[in-house]
Backbone bond lengths (Angstrom), bond angles and torsions (degrees), N, CA, C in turn:
res aa  C-N    CA-C-N  psi(-1)  N-CA   C-N-CA  omega(-1)  CA-C   N-CA-C  phi
1 X - - - 1.462 - - 1.477 113.84 -
2 X 1.336 114.84 -38.56 1.485 118.92 176.34 1.486 113.59 -55.78
3 X 1.378 114.75 -44.66 1.450 119.65 178.47 1.548 112.68 -64.95
4 X 1.320 114.74 -42.78 1.442 119.05 -178.61 1.538 110.54 -64.22
5 X 1.344 116.30 -44.72 1.457 119.40 178.05 1.520 111.33 -64.03
6 X 1.345 116.60 -38.92 1.449 121.56 -179.59 1.544 111.54 -61.53
7 X 1.332 116.54 -43.30 1.433 120.66 178.02 1.497 113.15 -65.38
8 X 1.355 114.53 -41.53 1.483 120.12 177.76 1.474 111.48 -64.74
9 X 1.366 117.84 -39.13 1.504 120.93 179.33 1.520 108.72 -66.59
10 X 1.291 117.65 -38.34 1.455 119.23 178.61 1.529 112.42 -58.39
11 X 1.331 115.98 -50.01 1.477 120.74 -179.88 1.558 110.65 -64.81
12 X 1.283 117.62 -43.09 1.442 123.22 -179.12 1.539 109.11 -65.32
13 X 1.310 117.55 -39.71 1.488 118.75 176.92 1.496 111.83 -64.10
14 X 1.317 118.96 -40.81 1.417 122.69 175.79 1.545 112.60 -61.65
15 X 1.335 114.23 -41.91 1.454 119.26 176.68 1.517 113.03 -64.13
16 X 1.319 115.37 -39.50 1.443 120.30 -179.96 1.491 111.51 -64.81
17 X 1.350 116.47 -34.18 1.477 122.00 -179.11 1.513 110.44 -76.07
18 X 1.333 117.96 -39.81 1.449 121.23 -175.84 1.501 113.53 -87.31
19 X 1.335 117.00 -26.47 1.476 122.41 179.40 1.564 111.77 62.95
20 X 1.327 116.91 32.24 1.434 119.50 179.22 1.483 112.88 -63.21
21 X 1.281 118.03 -40.47 1.482 120.20 179.62 1.526 111.49 -62.23
22 X 1.326 114.90 -44.55 1.483 119.00 -178.41 1.502 111.68 -72.97
23 X 1.293 117.68 -38.83 1.464 123.86 -170.15 1.560 110.82 -81.45
24 X 1.331 116.57 -33.90 1.456 117.65 -173.58 1.502 115.69 -120.75
25 X 1.325 116.59 -46.88 1.469 120.51 -173.38 1.496 113.74 -74.11
26 X 1.310 119.07 -50.65 1.455 122.62 -178.97 1.551 112.04 -60.63
27 X 1.366 119.60 -47.20 1.443 116.78 175.49 1.506 115.24 -61.83
28 X 1.343 116.83 -35.46 1.457 120.15 178.00 1.526 110.52 -65.84
29 X 1.350 119.12 -45.28 1.467 121.20 -179.42 1.563 110.56 -65.84
30 X 1.271 117.30 -38.78 1.488 120.86 179.09 1.524 108.85 -67.80
31 X 1.311 116.16 -37.21 1.502 117.42 178.47 1.492 111.82 -64.96
32 X 1.356 117.87 -37.47 1.437 121.31 176.96 1.525 111.37 -59.43
33 X 1.368 116.15 -43.73 1.437 119.33 179.28 1.541 111.88 -66.17
34 X 1.320 115.91 -40.35 1.462 120.65 179.98 1.521 109.25 -64.30
35 X 1.329 120.63 -43.62 1.456 124.56 -178.50 1.500 111.00 -61.19
36 X 1.370 113.76 -44.25 1.457 117.46 177.11 1.573 112.37 -62.46
37 X 1.297 113.86 -38.48 1.517 117.36 177.60 1.500 110.46 -61.14
38 X 1.357 116.81 -43.12 1.458 120.40 -178.82 1.550 111.74 -69.89
39 X 1.325 114.61 -39.13 1.447 120.60 -174.47 1.622 110.23 -70.84
40 X 1.306 115.93 -43.06 1.471 119.43 -176.68 1.549 110.45 -75.83
41 X 1.350 116.96 -43.23 1.446 120.71 173.41 1.474 114.51 51.18
42 X 1.319 117.32 43.32 1.478 124.66 178.47 1.491 109.31 -150.79
43 X 1.306 116.97 118.12 1.469 120.83 -174.68 1.531 110.93 -60.90
44 X 1.304 116.36 -45.31 1.465 123.50 179.66 1.549 109.40 -62.26
45 X 1.249 118.53 -45.97 1.473 123.93 -178.38 1.516 109.51 -65.61
46 X 1.338 114.65 -43.36 1.508 118.17 -176.74 1.545 109.58 -64.99
47 X 1.355 115.58 -39.48 1.474 118.58 -179.10 1.531 109.26 -67.78
48 X 1.327 117.37 -37.63 1.467 118.58 176.49 1.503 113.87 -66.90
49 X 1.301 117.25 -34.80 1.454 121.50 -177.00 1.519 115.06 -96.08
50 X 1.329 118.55 -0.76 1.453 122.77 -173.41 1.574 112.50 -54.53
51 X 1.349 117.73 -47.85 1.389 121.13 -176.84 1.551 112.39 -59.94
52 X 1.359 114.37 -45.79 1.456 118.00 -179.32 1.520 111.39 -69.33
53 X 1.259 117.82 -33.66 1.483 118.16 176.20 1.527 115.12 -69.58
54 X 1.333 115.37 -30.37 1.527 117.95 175.15 1.492 108.84 -65.77
55 X 1.318 116.53 -45.12 1.501 118.40 -175.36 1.491 112.91 -77.87
56 X 1.335 117.89 -23.88 1.470 120.61 173.59 1.506 108.15 -68.46
57 X 1.337 118.41 -43.85 1.428 121.50 176.95 1.541 111.49 -63.36
58 X 1.336 113.58 -39.19 1.564 117.38 176.25 1.521 110.55 -62.16
59 X 1.328 116.31 -38.88 1.438 120.64 -177.18 1.528 111.81 -63.73
60 X 1.339 115.89 -48.02 1.461 120.53 179.37 1.582 110.52 -64.49
61 X 1.317 115.01 -39.01 1.474 119.76 -177.39 1.566 110.27 -69.28
62 X 1.383 115.41 -35.26 1.429 119.12 178.71 1.525 110.36 -56.54
63 X 1.301 117.62 -42.42 1.464 119.38 -178.10 1.550 111.37 -60.62
64 X 1.317 116.74 -38.24 1.465 119.79 176.19 1.521 113.43 -64.91
65 X 1.327 115.12 -42.69 1.457 121.63 -178.53 1.520 109.47 -63.65
66 X 1.360 115.96 -46.91 1.445 121.54 -176.45 1.535 110.79 -63.95
67 X 1.284 115.69 -41.71 1.494 119.23 178.70 1.471 109.94 -61.81
68 X 1.319 117.59 -42.07 1.454 121.15 178.56 1.501 111.54 -64.03
69 X 1.328 118.72 -39.64 1.442 123.98 -176.60 1.519 111.40 -64.06
70 X 1.338 117.82 -35.97 1.448 121.79 -179.67 1.524 114.05 -92.99
71 X 1.345 116.62 -20.22 1.459 118.15 173.69 1.522 111.88 -60.43
72 X 1.360 116.62 -38.78 1.452 122.17 179.39 1.474 112.38 -67.22
73 X 1.361 120.28 -19.05 1.451 121.83 -179.31 1.491 113.79 -97.00
74 X 1.342 119.27 -15.86 1.429 120.73 -177.91 1.555 114.67 -85.54
75 X 1.292 116.49 -20.58 1.485 117.77 177.82 1.517 111.13 -81.93
76 X 1.313 115.16 139.91 1.465 123.61 176.58 1.525 111.95 57.80
77 X 1.379 118.20 29.42 1.462 123.78 179.66 1.494 110.88 52.35
78 X 1.289 118.59 40.95 1.471 122.41 -179.74 1.529 111.10 -62.57
79 X 1.332 119.30 -34.59 1.456 121.08 179.54 1.515 111.29 -64.57
80 X 1.327 116.93 -39.53 1.477 120.68 179.69 1.541 108.90 -62.98
81 X 1.308 115.44 -42.78 1.457 117.49 179.61 1.546 112.78 -66.72
82 X 1.300 114.17 -36.37 1.487 119.14 178.00 1.519 111.24 -64.19
83 X 1.373 115.72 -45.45 1.458 121.04 179.72 1.520 113.19 -65.28
84 X 1.387 115.07 -28.05 1.439 118.53 -178.86 1.528 110.22 -75.33
85 X 1.268 119.18 -18.84 1.484 123.40 178.26 1.457 114.73 -80.80
86 X 1.322 119.36 -10.62 1.470 121.39 -179.15 1.475 111.78 -132.41
87 X 1.347 118.52 147.19 1.445 122.23 -177.47 1.554 110.56 -77.29
88 X 1.300 118.28 -23.70 1.464 122.09 -177.76 1.497 112.30 -123.54
89 X 1.297 116.82 115.05 1.505 121.12 178.31 1.510 113.51 -59.18
90 X 1.352 115.82 -26.04 1.467 118.18 179.36 1.533 111.63 -60.08
91 X 1.352 115.92 -29.63 1.449 118.33 178.74 1.541 111.91 -67.51
92 X 1.329 115.71 -36.54 1.452 120.72 173.76 1.565 108.63 -62.58
93 X 1.321 117.16 -43.70 1.428 119.59 178.16 1.519 112.95 -55.93
94 X 1.323 114.69 -50.38 1.462 121.03 -176.97 1.524 111.29 -66.34
95 X 1.383 115.90 -33.04 1.438 119.50 -179.82 1.549 110.03 -70.56
96 X 1.325 117.95 -41.50 1.454 120.03 176.68 1.526 112.63 -68.49
97 X 1.346 115.40 -36.66 1.429 119.94 176.65 1.565 111.83 -65.66
98 X 1.310 115.72 -37.49 1.462 119.87 176.14 1.508 110.77 -64.00
99 X 1.325 115.22 -41.43 1.487 116.68 178.57 1.499 113.00 -65.79
100 X 1.317 117.43 -39.92 1.432 122.43 173.03 1.504 112.05 -60.39
101 X 1.297 116.15 -43.69 1.474 120.64 -178.32 1.530 108.81 -59.24
102 X 1.286 118.47 -47.58 1.456 120.88 -176.31 1.541 111.31 -62.55
103 X 1.325 115.75 -39.62 1.472 119.65 -179.09 1.553 109.61 -71.09
104 X 1.319 116.59 -43.70 1.454 119.64 -176.43 1.514 109.47 -71.91
105 X 1.351 119.03 -33.46 1.488 120.30 176.60 1.491 109.29 -61.20
106 X 1.305 117.84 -45.03 1.470 122.42 179.84 1.525 110.08 -61.07
107 X 1.330 115.37 -42.00 1.509 118.56 178.64 1.523 111.28 -66.08
108 X 1.358 116.54 -42.10 1.481 119.47 179.01 1.571 109.37 -60.97
109 X 1.289 117.43 -41.28 1.476 117.15 178.31 1.530 115.15 -61.89
110 X 1.352 112.91 -33.58 1.451 119.57 174.99 1.550 111.15 -66.02
111 X 1.312 113.88 -45.62 1.482 120.65 -174.95 1.522 111.99 -69.26
112 X 1.326 115.71 -39.64 1.485 120.69 175.75 1.519 110.86 -60.68
113 X 1.360 116.12 -44.78 1.437 119.75 177.43 1.500 111.40 -63.47
114 X 1.332 118.20 -39.71 1.456 122.33 178.01 1.545 110.24 -64.36
115 X 1.371 117.22 -36.19 1.457 118.73 176.58 1.491 113.00 -63.70
116 X 1.358 115.72 -37.98 1.411 117.89 178.79 1.560 112.22 -67.04
117 X 1.287 114.19 -37.82 1.504 119.56 179.52 1.528 110.58 -71.31
118 X 1.353 114.92 -53.51 1.486 119.33 -172.75 1.524 113.44 -76.44
119 X 1.309 118.41 -40.30 1.463 120.98 -170.30 1.483 112.53 -103.17
120 X 1.311 120.28 -10.89 1.471 123.42 -179.66 1.474 114.67 78.66
121 X 1.353 115.74 21.14 1.476 119.89 176.09 1.531 111.01 -68.86
122 X 1.315 117.95 143.84 1.479 119.69 179.61 1.516 110.27 -128.92
123 X 1.331 112.97 147.93 1.454 119.93 -179.03 1.523 106.81 -133.58
124 X 1.325 117.97 130.50 1.491 120.41 177.94 1.487 109.18 -154.86
125 X 1.366 114.31 161.17 1.463 122.47 174.79 1.516 110.75 59.55
126 X 1.342 112.82 -135.15 1.470 120.47 -176.72 1.535 114.82 -65.27
127 X 1.349 115.42 -15.82 1.435 121.48 179.33 1.519 112.14 -70.38
128 X 1.338 116.14 -24.80 1.471 120.16 176.36 1.502 111.37 -63.66
129 X 1.315 113.66 -42.84 1.524 119.15 -179.45 1.533 108.93 -65.93
130 X 1.285 115.87 -40.21 1.473 119.17 178.01 1.470 110.43 -63.69
131 X 1.322 119.38 -46.68 1.462 122.36 -177.96 1.526 111.63 -62.60
132 X 1.309 117.43 -44.07 1.479 120.80 178.74 1.538 109.86 -60.48
133 X 1.331 116.02 -44.47 1.474 120.57 -178.78 1.559 110.25 -64.12
134 X 1.326 115.17 -40.73 1.496 118.85 178.24 1.515 109.86 -60.68
135 X 1.366 116.23 -48.28 1.438 119.06 -178.05 1.557 112.84 -61.85
136 X 1.312 115.79 -40.79 1.454 119.91 178.62 1.562 111.09 -65.04
137 X 1.321 117.87 -50.60 1.444 118.56 -176.56 1.538 113.31 -69.32
138 X 1.336 115.64 -41.53 1.424 119.58 179.81 1.512 112.59 -65.22
139 X 1.329 115.88 -38.86 1.448 122.61 -179.35 1.558 108.00 -67.75
140 X 1.365 114.88 -38.64 1.469 117.35 175.17 1.505 113.01 -60.21
141 X 1.322 118.02 -40.97 1.454 122.88 177.36 1.474 111.93 -65.28
142 X 1.298 120.04 -42.63 1.472 124.68 176.85 1.509 109.56 -60.77
143 X 1.332 116.46 -43.96 1.480 119.42 -176.48 1.548 111.88 -68.33
144 X 1.332 117.68 -40.08 1.458 119.04 -179.25 1.536 111.36 -70.28
145 X 1.321 116.16 -44.31 1.495 119.30 176.37 1.504 112.79 -64.06
146 X 1.335 115.29 -41.78 1.485 118.73 177.87 1.513 112.86 -63.31
147 X 1.343 116.84 -38.07 1.460 117.71 -179.89 1.572 110.14 -71.28
148 X 1.356 115.97 -39.30 1.458 116.99 177.83 1.465 114.15 -62.01
149 X 1.334 118.45 -50.17 1.459 122.27 -179.95 1.518 114.97 -73.61
150 X 1.349 114.12 -27.33 1.473 116.60 171.24 1.480 112.54 -62.21
151 X 1.333 118.53 -35.93 1.464 123.87 175.85 1.482 112.15 -69.32
152 X 1.359 116.45 -36.76 1.452 120.56 179.94 1.492 111.64 -62.85
153 X 1.310 119.27 -41.47 1.440 122.39 -170.60 1.535 111.66 -103.21
154 X 1.339 117.57 3.84 1.507 121.41 -171.59 1.497 113.86 -53.79
155 X 1.345 116.94 -42.23 1.490 120.32 -174.21 1.547 111.45 -109.35
156 X 1.357 118.72 15.98 1.388 120.13 179.67 1.540 111.29 -92.39
157 X 1.328 114.48 151.84 1.484 120.02 176.65 1.504 107.66 -72.06
158 X 1.274 117.52 134.78 1.482 122.10 -178.56 1.478 114.42 72.46
159 X 1.312 116.89 35.05 1.445 120.17 -175.43 1.508 111.83 -66.35
160 X 1.341 120.35 -27.26 1.416 123.57 178.65 1.496 113.18 -59.74
161 X 1.339 117.53 -33.28 1.445 120.70 177.05 1.512 112.05 -94.60
162 X 1.301 119.86 -25.94 1.472 121.99 179.89 1.515 111.80 -71.44
163 X 1.335 115.71 -35.92 1.509 117.99 179.79 1.499 112.43 -55.02
164 X 1.360 119.64 -56.39 1.496 117.24 179.81 1.523 112.75 -59.84
165 X 1.366 117.40 -38.77 1.453 118.80 -175.61 1.531 111.51 -64.09
166 X 1.306 118.07 -34.96 1.440 122.86 -179.05 1.548 111.24 -83.29
167 X 1.306 117.39 -43.56 1.492 122.74 -171.80 1.530 113.74 -79.51
168 X 1.359 117.46 -36.75 1.427 118.29 -172.18 1.515 114.26 -62.47
169 X 1.310 119.13 -43.03 1.530 116.43 176.15 1.487 113.00 -60.46
170 X 1.301 119.12 -36.18 1.479 122.99 178.27 1.567 111.20 -70.10
171 X 1.274 114.72 -33.76 1.474 118.42 -179.72 1.499 114.86 -81.41
172 X 1.334 117.09 -8.80 1.464 120.00 -178.79 1.561 114.59 -57.93
173 X 1.349 119.46 -41.95 1.460 118.35 177.41 1.523 112.38 -67.83
174 X 1.301 119.16 -33.14 1.472 121.96 175.72 1.509 108.71 -65.72
175 X 1.307 119.41 -43.03 1.459 123.10 -178.91 1.518 112.58 -62.93
176 X 1.379 116.05 -38.84 1.472 120.39 176.39 1.518 110.49 -67.09
177 X 1.344 116.78 -48.13 1.486 119.96 -176.43 1.555 110.39 -64.73
178 X 1.340 116.96 -43.22 1.471 118.77 179.37 1.481 111.98 -65.57
179 X 1.299 119.44 -37.31 1.444 121.77 -176.92 1.530 108.98 -69.82
180 X 1.332 118.11 -42.84 1.457 120.12 178.37 1.521 112.42 -65.44
181 X 1.312 115.30 -42.34 1.518 116.19 -179.21 1.538 110.59 -69.00
182 X 1.312 116.12 -36.24 1.503 119.01 177.41 1.493 110.83 -67.19
183 X 1.352 115.22 -38.68 1.451 118.82 175.60 1.533 113.87 -55.82
184 X 1.368 112.84 -40.47 1.474 116.82 177.98 1.513 110.29 -68.73
185 X 1.288 118.03 -35.24 1.481 122.55 177.48 1.502 110.74 -67.93
186 X 1.294 119.39 -28.90 1.478 122.49 -178.90 1.537 109.89 -83.35
187 X 1.333 117.98 -1.90 1.480 121.69 176.88 1.503 113.11 82.83
188 X 1.360 117.26 35.95 1.454 118.98 178.86 1.544 112.14 -67.58
189 X 1.262 117.51 149.18 1.469 120.94 178.10 1.550 112.05 -79.85
190 X 1.310 116.22 -12.58 1.486 119.85 -175.71 1.491 114.45 -92.20
191 X 1.347 118.72 -10.08 1.460 121.72 -178.82 1.536 108.96 -147.51
192 X 1.292 118.51 131.66 1.487 120.29 -178.17 1.486 112.41 -95.55
193 X 1.343 118.56 176.85 1.442 121.26 -177.50 1.510 113.93 -61.34
194 X 1.368 116.48 -37.98 1.488 119.06 179.86 1.477 112.47 -59.98
195 X 1.338 116.65 -42.59 1.482 118.45 177.72 1.454 109.77 -71.99
196 X 1.346 120.14 -31.26 1.448 118.93 176.43 1.524 114.32 -63.45
197 X 1.333 115.22 -37.31 1.513 119.03 175.38 1.492 110.40 -69.70
198 X 1.325 117.90 -31.32 1.480 118.16 177.79 1.544 110.56 -64.37
199 X 1.350 115.85 -37.87 1.441 118.15 177.16 1.532 112.76 -68.93
200 X 1.347 115.62 -28.72 1.474 121.02 175.88 1.510 108.08 -61.95
201 X 1.348 117.71 -40.84 1.473 122.81 176.82 1.488 113.79 -55.37
202 X 1.331 114.02 -39.70 1.500 119.91 176.24 1.520 110.02 -64.02
203 X 1.355 118.00 -44.08 1.395 120.93 178.55 1.499 113.73 -62.59
204 X 1.292 119.16 -39.06 1.475 124.61 178.27 1.573 108.92 -62.41
205 X 1.343 116.34 -49.10 1.459 118.35 179.10 1.535 110.22 -63.42
206 X 1.287 119.61 -36.76 1.465 123.58 179.98 1.492 111.56 -63.65
207 X 1.354 117.29 -43.83 1.479 122.85 -179.56 1.519 108.60 -67.42
208 X 1.324 118.71 -41.60 1.484 121.02 -178.78 1.524 112.17 -65.48
209 X 1.350 113.88 -43.07 1.498 118.11 -179.24 1.460 109.47 -65.27
210 X 1.330 122.43 -50.31 1.421 121.94 -176.80 1.502 113.45 -72.10
211 X 1.352 115.96 -29.83 1.460 118.68 172.39 1.497 114.62 -62.71
212 X 1.338 117.04 -40.32 1.477 121.94 177.76 1.511 110.41 -72.94
213 X 1.349 115.99 -45.60 1.482 120.22 -176.77 1.519 109.93 -66.42
214 X 1.321 117.33 -38.04 1.467 120.31 178.95 1.459 115.01 -66.78
215 X 1.403 116.67 -39.53 1.492 118.78 173.87 1.451 113.78 -63.52
216 X 1.352 116.10 -40.25 1.477 119.73 179.20 1.487 111.94 -66.74
217 X 1.328 118.16 -39.71 1.513 122.40 -174.39 1.510 112.64 -86.24
218 X 1.313 119.25 -13.45 1.470 120.84 -175.07 1.544 112.87 -62.05
219 X 1.326 115.12 -42.03 1.458 117.81 -178.53 1.528 114.16 -62.25
220 X 1.382 118.10 -53.68 1.442 117.13 178.85 1.504 112.63 -62.99
221 X 1.319 117.86 -31.84 1.499 119.48 179.91 1.470 110.62 -65.82
222 X 1.324 116.46 -46.92 1.527 118.76 -178.81 1.510 110.87 -71.46
223 X 1.354 119.07 -32.18 1.436 118.98 176.03 1.513 111.67 -64.72
224 X 1.328 115.62 -42.93 1.488 119.41 177.71 1.520 112.18 -64.93
225 X 1.344 116.67 -33.06 1.441 121.46 178.40 1.557 111.24 -67.42
226 X 1.346 114.47 -42.05 1.456 120.73 -178.39 1.479 111.65 -73.13
């Protein structure tokens, strides 16, 4: 745990100093929500689509955050130095995933708040618990998949375009599950709380599977890169 936390602190400290999330990612994600609000121009339609739009903006923003997380490791062979400091590369994987989780969770909180303001979505009572659980589990899935595929393309030419091409098909089930569960949390008439929690179960399994697979695959991936 000490190694995992140390790796996460390193990435978060770099982010705090550069303000990439605040300066680039948050404005981009909010702009996506605003553009959808202007384009749809229907209160009923916006409320119906609010959950999907939130996670669509999260998906696009995740690609930017992941690219930034691995850009700082590719210069001056920083990843090799980082791996040399720990006996198990899986600890580096979980450390970087933890850093991504913190950043994406903060972004998700901003986007959910924006959806309430822009789209008129409302959350109350038991739905608050569901919404928080959805954000935690879905963000965990985004972080683990992002870390895994970020390592895959880290040293490839054209990695900025390769990352979305490889990761987006894998993230499609997460996007569907998160959107449906969030829709239930927003009080949609088309899905109830019970079905919302069922979609949360999908998100939990997704995060566990890719968290385990990513930790197992991280070592051979980084060895082949080096």
